[in-house]
C-alpha positions in Angstrom: -0.2 0.1 0.0 0.9 3.4 -0.5 0.1 6.0 2.3 -0.1 9.9 2.1 1.7 11.1 5.2 0.7 14.7 6.2 2.2 16.7 8.7 1.7 20.5 9.3 3.3 23.1 11.7 1.9 26.7 12.3 4.9 28.7 12.0 8.1 28.9 9.9 10.0 28.7 13.1 8.8 25.3 13.8 10.0 22.3 11.8 7.7 19.0 11.3 10.4 16.6 11.6 9.2 15.0 14.7 6.1 14.1 13.1 7.5 13.1 10.0 10.2 10.6 11.7 7.1 9.1 13.6 4.8 8.7 10.5 7.8 6.9 8.7 8.7 4.6 11.4 4.6 3.6 11.2 4.4 2.9 7.7 7.7 1.1 7.5 6.3 -0.9 10.4 3.4 -2.0 8.3 5.4 -2.7 5.0 3.6 0.5 3.3 5.6 3.0 1.1 5.0 6.6 2.0 4.6 10.2 0.0 5.0 13.2 2.4 2.6 16.2 2.1 3.7 18.8 4.1 2.1 22.4 5.3 4.7 24.8 6.9 3.5 28.1 8.6 -0.1 27.3 8.1 -2.5 27.4 10.5 -5.1 24.9 11.5 -7.8 27.0 10.9 -7.0 27.8 7.4 -9.7 26.9 4.9 -7.0 26.6 2.1 -3.8 24.3 2.9 -1.7 23.6 -0.4 -0.4 20.4 0.5 -3.4 19.1 2.3 -5.7 20.1 -0.8 -3.0 17.9 -3.0 -3.3 15.3 -0.4 -7.0 14.9 -0.9 -6.8 15.2 -4.9 -4.4 12.5 -4.9 -6.5 10.4 -2.4 -9.7 10.8 -4.2 -7.8 9.6 -7.4 -6.7 7.0 -5.7 -2.9 7.8 -6.2 -2.6 6.5 -2.3 -4.3 4.0 -0.6 -4.0 5.5 3.0 -3.8 8.8 4.5 -1.7 8.7 7.8 -1.3 11.9 10.2 0.8 12.3 13.6 -2.6 13.9 15.4 -6.4 14.7 14.3 -5.5 18.5 15.2 -2.8 18.6 12.4 -5.4 17.3 9.9 -8.6 19.1 10.3 -9.3 22.5 11.5 -12.6 21.5 13.1 -14.4 18.3 13.9 -16.9 18.9 11.3 -14.1 19.5 8.6 -12.4 16.5 10.1 -15.4 14.2 10.0 -16.4 15.2 6.5 -13.0 15.2 5.2 -12.2 11.4 6.8 -16.0 10.5 5.0 -14.5 11.6 1.5 -11.7 9.5 2.0 -13.7 6.2 3.0 -16.3 7.1 0.2 -13.0 6.9 -2.3 -11.9 3.4 -0.7 -8.8 5.2 1.0 -8.2 4.4 4.7 -7.1 7.2 7.3 -5.0 6.7 10.2 -4.3 9.0 12.9 -1.4 7.6 15.4 -2.3 9.8 18.5 -5.5 8.8 18.6 -5.3 5.0 17.3 -8.0 5.6 14.4 -7.6 3.3 11.6 -10.8 3.4 9.6 -9.5 0.2 7.9 -10.5 -1.6 11.0 -14.1 -2.0 12.5 -12.9 -0.4 15.9 -11.6 2.5 13.7 -15.0 2.9 11.9 -16.8 3.0 15.1 -14.7 5.6 16.2 -15.5 7.7 12.7 -19.2 7.3 13.7 -18.7 8.6 17.4 -17.0 11.7 15.8 -19.8 12.4 13.4 -22.1 12.1 16.0 -20.4 14.7 17.9 -19.9 16.9 14.7 -23.7 16.8 14.0 -24.1 17.8 17.7 -21.8 20.7 17.1 -23.7 21.5 14.2 -27.1 21.5 15.9 -25.5 23.9 18.9 -24.1 26.3 16.3 -27.7 26.4 14.8 -29.5 26.9 18.1 -26.9 29.7 18.9 -27.8 31.5 16.0 -31.4 31.0 16.1 -31.3 32.3 19.7 -29.2 35.3 18.8 -31.6 36.3 16.0 -34.7 36.1 18.5 -32.8 38.3 21.3 -31.7 41.0 18.5 -35.8 41.2 17.3 -36.9 41.3 20.9 -34.5 44.1 21.3 -35.8 45.9 18.2 -32.6 45.4 16.1 -33.3 45.5 12.7 -31.6 42.7 10.9 -30.1 42.5 7.3 -28.1 44.2 5.2 -28.4 48.3 6.0 -30.1 49.8 3.1 -27.9 51.9 0.8 -29.4 55.6 1.1 -30.1 57.7 -2.0 -29.9 61.4 -1.4 -31.6 64.2 -3.4 -29.0 65.3 -5.0 -27.7 62.0 -6.2 -31.6 61.7 -7.7 -31.4 64.9 -9.3 -28.2 63.8 -10.9 -30.1 60.9 -12.7 -33.3 62.6 -13.1 -33.1 62.2 -17.1 -31.7 58.4 -17.2 -34.3 55.8 -17.4 -34.8 53.6 -14.5 -32.4 50.9 -15.3 -29.7 53.4 -16.5 -30.3 55.0 -13.1 -29.6 52.1 -11.4 -26.3 51.4 -13.0 -25.0 54.8 -12.4 -25.7 54.4 -8.7 -25.1 50.9 -8.0 -28.4 50.1 -6.8 -31.2 47.9 -7.9 -33.8 49.3 -10.3 -36.5 48.5 -7.7 -34.6 51.2 -5.3 -35.0 54.1 -8.3 -38.9 52.9 -8.8 -39.4 53.7 -4.8 -37.3 56.7 -5.0 -38.8 58.3 -7.6 -42.3 57.8 -6.4 -41.5 58.9 -3.2 -40.1 62.3 -4.4 -43.5 62.6 -6.6 -45.6 61.9 -3.3 -43.5 64.2 -1.4 -44.1 67.1 -4.3 -47.5 66.4 -4.2 -48.0 67.0 -0.8 -45.9 70.0 -0.6 -48.4 71.4 -3.8 -51.4 70.4 -1.6 -50.3 72.1 1.6 -49.4 75.0 -0.5 -53.0 75.4 -1.8 -55.2 74.6 1.5 -52.7 77.5 2.9 -54.3 79.9 -0.1 -51.1 80.0 -2.4 -51.5 79.3 -6.2 -51.2 76.1 -7.1 -48.4 76.1 -9.7 -47.8 73.1 -12.0 -44.6 72.1 -13.5 
């Protein structure tokens, strides 16, 4: 079997050699050959990791038969990412081994542990969803307006695009055409209200 050995260090001052030595000894003991994938100076929270991305591509294309890591925190940025990545490997027929946690998905015990990790990941997703809903509900109770802040269009901007069509005006101001419709309608209503107030006060009603 050919194994992909993955190691990661968070800073360029650190060396992955300690991890790699353990990984080499492991695959040698099992009679496997190894290909090394190393991310240097890359945080575990990063969505993109060059060596890990290359390893996952090679694994899904079956250029490696197993992925071996020193510890789980070297591989996954969080529990959800970890479980998803291992499930992708399993679906491709590639075994996953974490030496620190004694996980080997090629064995029944390893597959059982993967199921436990998946349950924890689902629990984590539900907790995050509950916290989001609770935060939104609290914001509504406190009268906080949710969603993106509406972009204001001032009167001077509307005057600058007065001779343009709705679509042209929207493109010039960088807003949806519906906003131009509303603003022009609001401006027209405001003018009519001013005229009505002037007439009721005895002033002549001029028309444009």
